[in-house]
N, CA and C atoms as an extended XYZ file, in Angstrom:
264
Properties=species:S:1:pos:R:3:atomname:S:1:resname:S:1:resid:I:1 pbc="F F F"
N       104.509      104.125      100.307 N   MET     1
C       103.317      104.802       99.852 CA  MET     1
C       103.260      104.703       98.334 C   MET     1
N       102.056      104.566       97.840 N   GLN     2
C       101.853      104.462       96.398 CA  GLN     2
C       102.206      105.772       95.710 C   GLN     2
N       102.905      105.683       94.580 N   ASP     3
C       103.261      106.864       93.798 CA  ASP     3
C       101.987      107.500       93.266 C   ASP     3
N       101.876      108.826       93.399 N   GLU     4
C       100.674      109.517       92.977 CA  GLU     4
C       100.427      109.437       91.481 C   GLU     4
N       101.419      109.023       90.710 N   HIS     5
C       101.255      108.966       89.263 CA  HIS     5
C       100.995      107.559       88.757 C   HIS     5
N       100.963      106.570       89.623 N   SER     6
C       100.672      105.204       89.188 CA  SER     6
C        99.374      104.748       89.836 C   SER     6
N        98.311      104.805       89.079 N   PHE     7
C        96.991      104.507       89.607 CA  PHE     7
C        96.452      103.214       89.028 C   PHE     7
N        95.671      102.533       89.836 N   ARG     8
C        94.933      101.364       89.381 CA  ARG     8
C        93.464      101.750       89.411 C   ARG     8
N        92.700      101.122       88.543 N   ALA     9
C        91.264      101.379       88.545 CA  ALA     9
C        90.689      100.907       89.881 C   ALA     9
N        89.914      101.759       90.497 N   ILE    10
C        89.299      101.423       91.784 CA  ILE    10
C        87.888      100.911       91.503 C   ILE    10
N        87.560       99.704       91.968 N   PRO    11
C        86.215       99.153       91.738 CA  PRO    11
C        85.134      100.036       92.353 C   PRO    11
N        83.992      100.046       91.712 N   ARG    12
C        82.874      100.889       92.153 CA  ARG    12
C        82.491      100.663       93.626 C   ARG    12
N        82.359       99.395       94.089 N   PRO    13
C        82.009       99.208       95.509 CA  PRO    13
C        83.033       99.848       96.450 C   PRO    13
N        84.300       99.775       96.081 N   THR    14
C        85.333      100.411       96.901 CA  THR    14
C        85.167      101.920       96.873 C   THR    14
N        84.924      102.479       95.694 N   LEU    15
C        84.697      103.924       95.578 CA  LEU    15
C        83.547      104.381       96.461 C   LEU    15
N        82.522      103.559       96.553 N   GLU    16
C        81.359      103.920       97.362 CA  GLU    16
C        81.672      103.864       98.857 C   GLU    16
N        82.657      103.058       99.240 N   ARG    17
C        83.036      102.984      100.656 CA  ARG    17
C        84.035      104.063      101.054 C   ARG    17
N        84.794      104.610      100.117 N   LEU    18
C        85.842      105.575      100.468 CA  LEU    18
C        85.333      106.763      101.282 C   LEU    18
N        84.208      107.401      100.909 N   PRO    19
C        83.730      108.518      101.750 CA  PRO    19
C        83.353      108.075      103.166 C   PRO    19
N        82.891      106.833      103.304 N   LYS    20
C        82.547      106.325      104.639 CA  LYS    20
C        83.807      106.155      105.483 C   LYS    20
N        84.873      105.655      104.846 N   TYR    21
C        86.148      105.543      105.565 CA  TYR    21
C        86.636      106.930      105.977 C   TYR    21
N        86.533      107.881      105.074 N   LEU    22
C        86.998      109.238      105.367 CA  LEU    22
C        86.231      109.819      106.554 C   LEU    22
N        84.918      109.684      106.561 N   ASN    23
C        84.118      110.192      107.686 CA  ASN    23
C        84.512      109.498      108.990 C   ASN    23
N        84.708      108.201      108.918 N   TYR    24
C        85.117      107.435      110.093 CA  TYR    24
C        86.458      107.956      110.624 C   TYR    24
N        87.421      108.100      109.723 N   LEU    25
C        88.756      108.546      110.131 CA  LEU    25
C        88.746      109.959      110.687 C   LEU    25
N        87.952      110.827      110.095 N   ARG    26
C        87.842      112.194      110.627 CA  ARG    26
C        87.301      112.176      112.049 C   ARG    26
N        86.316      111.337      112.283 N   GLY    27
C        85.751      111.219      113.629 CA  GLY    27
C        86.781      110.705      114.625 C   GLY    27
N        87.532      109.696      114.213 N   LYS    28
C        88.554      109.132      115.098 CA  LYS    28
C        89.680      110.139      115.337 C   LYS    28
N        90.039      110.893      114.315 N   SER    29
C        91.066      111.915      114.471 CA  SER    29
C        90.602      112.981      115.457 C   SER    29
N        89.331      113.373      115.371 N   ALA    30
C        88.776      114.368      116.292 CA  ALA    30
C        88.788      113.857      117.731 C   ALA    30
N        88.710      112.529      117.887 N   GLU    31
C        88.775      111.922      119.221 CA  GLU    31
C        90.215      111.807      119.724 C   GLU    31
N        91.177      112.134      118.849 N   GLY    32
C        92.578      112.082      119.251 CA  GLY    32
C        93.309      110.811      118.859 C   GLY    32
N        92.676      109.949      118.067 N   LEU    33
C        93.321      108.711      117.643 CA  LEU    33
C        94.416      109.016      116.627 C   LEU    33
N        95.657      108.651      116.948 N   LEU    34
C        96.792      108.946      116.071 CA  LEU    34
C        97.037      107.850      115.044 C   LEU    34
N        96.818      106.597      115.420 N   THR    35
C        96.999      105.488      114.480 CA  THR    35
C        95.800      104.555      114.572 C   THR    35
N        95.603      103.818      113.489 N   THR    36
C        94.526      102.837      113.460 CA  THR    36
C        94.948      101.673      112.587 C   THR    36
N        94.192      100.612      112.648 N   SER    37
C        94.484       99.427      111.845 CA  SER    37
C        93.257       99.073      111.010 C   SER    37
N        93.493       98.296      109.978 N   SER    38
C        92.367       97.861      109.161 CA  SER    38
C        91.417       96.997      109.987 C   SER    38
N        91.954       96.257      110.941 N   THR    39
C        91.109       95.436      111.810 CA  THR    39
C        90.200       96.305      112.668 C   THR    39
N        90.743       97.372      113.244 N   ALA    40
C        89.931       98.279      114.063 CA  ALA    40
C        88.865       98.972      113.215 C   ALA    40
N        89.250       99.420      112.034 N   ILE    41
C        88.282      100.060      111.131 CA  ILE    41
C        87.171       99.072      110.802 C   ILE    41
N        87.559       97.842      110.459 N   ALA    42
C        86.573       96.817      110.097 CA  ALA    42
C        85.601       96.553      111.247 C   ALA    42
N        86.122       96.416      112.456 N   GLN    43
C        85.254       96.158      113.607 CA  GLN    43
C        84.278       97.300      113.827 C   GLN    43
N        84.784       98.522      113.801 N   ASP    44
C        83.930       99.684      114.061 CA  ASP    44
C        82.890       99.898      112.967 C   ASP    44
N        83.249       99.556      111.720 N   MET    45
C        82.347       99.798      110.589 CA  MET    45
C        81.575       98.548      110.172 C   MET    45
N        81.746       97.461      110.925 N   HIS    46
C        81.051       96.196      110.642 CA  HIS    46
C        81.349       95.685      109.235 C   HIS    46
N        82.640       95.668      108.907 N   LEU    47
C        83.118       95.160      107.632 CA  LEU    47
C        84.133       94.056      107.896 C   LEU    47
N        84.491       93.354      106.857 N   SER    48
C        85.532       92.329      106.956 CA  SER    48
C        86.910       93.002      106.970 C   SER    48
N        87.813       92.571      107.847 N   PRO    49
C        89.165       93.145      107.848 CA  PRO    49
C        89.859       92.979      106.491 C   PRO    49
N        89.601       91.874      105.833 N   ILE    50
C        90.196       91.648      104.511 CA  ILE    50
C        89.693       92.687      103.518 C   ILE    50
N        88.391       92.984      103.567 N   GLN    51
C        87.819       93.978      102.654 CA  GLN    51
C        88.438       95.350      102.906 C   GLN    51
N        88.574       95.701      104.166 N   VAL    52
C        89.161       96.999      104.507 CA  VAL    52
C        90.601       97.070      104.002 C   VAL    52
N        91.382       96.006      104.225 N   ARG    53
C        92.770       95.997      103.737 CA  ARG    53
C        92.824       96.157      102.222 C   ARG    53
N        91.950       95.452      101.519 N   LYS    54
C        91.921       95.561      100.056 CA  LYS    54
C        91.536       96.978       99.627 C   LYS    54
N        90.539       97.553      100.290 N   ASP    55
C        90.113       98.915       99.948 CA  ASP    55
C        91.230       99.918      100.206 C   ASP    55
N        91.865       99.804      101.364 N   LEU    56
C        92.926      100.749      101.709 CA  LEU    56
C        94.128      100.620      100.781 C   LEU    56
N        94.339       99.432      100.237 N   ALA    57
C        95.481       99.210       99.342 CA  ALA    57
C        95.386      100.081       98.086 C   ALA    57
N        94.197      100.543       97.747 N   PHE    58
C        94.041      101.409       96.576 CA  PHE    58
C        94.526      102.829       96.846 C   PHE    58
N        94.586      103.226       98.106 N   VAL    59
C        94.967      104.607       98.413 CA  VAL    59
C        96.247      104.747       99.231 C   VAL    59
N        96.681      103.675       99.869 N   THR    60
C        97.871      103.765      100.712 CA  THR    60
C        98.422      102.376      100.972 C   THR    60
N        99.560      102.337      101.587 N   SER    61
C       100.115      101.053      102.018 CA  SER    61
C       100.378      101.138      103.517 C   SER    61
N        99.986      100.103      104.210 N   GLY    62
C       100.199      100.061      105.651 CA  GLY    62
C       101.325       99.117      105.988 C   GLY    62
N       101.657       99.072      107.240 N   LYS    63
C       102.702       98.176      107.712 CA  LYS    63
C       102.047       97.146      108.625 C   LYS    63
N       102.212       95.857      108.289 N   PRO    64
C       101.615       94.833      109.154 CA  PRO    64
C       102.033       95.012      110.608 C   PRO    64
N       101.048       94.897      111.466 N   ARG    65
C       101.234       94.984      112.918 CA  ARG    65
C       101.656       96.376      113.404 C   ARG    65
N       101.695       97.348      112.508 N   VAL    66
C       102.020       98.723      112.893 CA  VAL    66
C       100.784       99.598      112.748 C   VAL    66
N       100.060       99.424      111.658 N   GLY    67
C        98.860      100.202      111.416 CA  GLY    67
C        99.116      101.397      110.532 C   GLY    67
N        98.169      102.299      110.544 N   HIS    68
C        98.196      103.483      109.686 CA  HIS    68
C        98.134      104.743      110.532 C   HIS    68
N        98.856      105.744      110.118 N   ASP    69
C        98.745      107.066      110.723 CA  ASP    69
C        97.406      107.645      110.280 C   ASP    69
N        96.564      107.976      111.233 N   THR    70
C        95.203      108.426      110.922 CA  THR    70
C        95.204      109.665      110.040 C   THR    70
N        96.024      110.648      110.352 N   GLN    71
C        96.038      111.886      109.571 CA  GLN    71
C        96.539      111.640      108.152 C   GLN    71
N        97.541      110.776      107.996 N   GLN    72
C        98.032      110.464      106.655 CA  GLN    72
C        96.970      109.762      105.829 C   GLN    72
N        96.202      108.871      106.466 N   LEU    73
C        95.114      108.214      105.748 CA  LEU    73
C        94.087      109.236      105.283 C   LEU    73
N        93.740      110.170      106.151 N   ILE    74
C        92.784      111.213      105.774 CA  ILE    74
C        93.307      111.983      104.563 C   ILE    74
N        94.574      112.359      104.601 N   GLU    75
C        95.169      113.106      103.483 CA  GLU    75
C        95.158      112.300      102.196 C   GLU    75
N        95.431      110.989      102.278 N   ARG    76
C        95.406      110.133      101.084 CA  ARG    76
C        93.992      110.036      100.521 C   ARG    76
N        93.001      109.895      101.404 N   PHE    77
C        91.620      109.842      100.934 CA  PHE    77
C        91.234      111.149      100.259 C   PHE    77
N        91.620      112.270      100.855 N   LEU    78
C        91.308      113.568      100.254 CA  LEU    78
C        92.006      113.732       98.907 C   LEU    78
N        93.248      113.270       98.797 N   PHE    79
C        93.983      113.329       97.535 CA  PHE    79
C        93.226      112.555       96.461 C   PHE    79
N        92.809      111.343       96.786 N   HIS    80
C        92.104      110.515       95.811 CA  HIS    80
C        90.731      111.079       95.489 C   HIS    80
N        90.041      111.661       96.458 N   GLN    81
C        88.768      112.307       96.166 CA  GLN    81
C        88.959      113.471       95.221 C   GLN    81
N        90.023      114.227       95.409 N   GLY    82
C        90.318      115.342       94.516 CA  GLY    82
C        90.519      114.878       93.094 C   GLY    82
N        91.203      113.754       92.921 N   LEU    83
C        91.396      113.205       91.579 CA  LEU    83
C        90.059      112.780       90.976 C   LEU    83
N        89.210      112.183       91.790 N   LEU    84
C        87.911      111.762       91.280 CA  LEU    84
C        87.065      112.964       90.890 C   LEU    84
N        87.103      114.023       91.732 N   TRP    85
C        86.333      115.222       91.411 CA  TRP    85
C        86.865      115.894       90.144 C   TRP    85
N        88.172      115.770       89.915 N   ALA    86
C        88.789      116.393       88.737 CA  ALA    86
C        88.567      115.529       87.490 C   ALA    86
N        88.024      114.338       87.675 N   GLY    87
C        87.769      113.470       86.540 CA  GLY    87
C        88.972      112.692       86.073 C   GLY    87
N        89.998      112.555       86.921 N   LEU    88
C        91.201      111.809       86.542 CA  LEU    88
C        91.101      110.363       86.924 C   LEU    88
């Protein structure tokens, strides 16, 4: 997982997609989905899997062929949103 104190500038298009990913993940979590992959997210959201992987790399690191813990992804998105709201 990326250290909370080492940040890279997140491109504007990625920033604009982050709330959409968060809404998607919250919906999947409510359905009981425990893990997901960038490929599944891309298919459901009609995006390129490569784009999703690049976007997610700004907030977390996944494991190839393992996927992401849905709740942890939600928490990472909320953490990064909090930083954006705080102006950091």
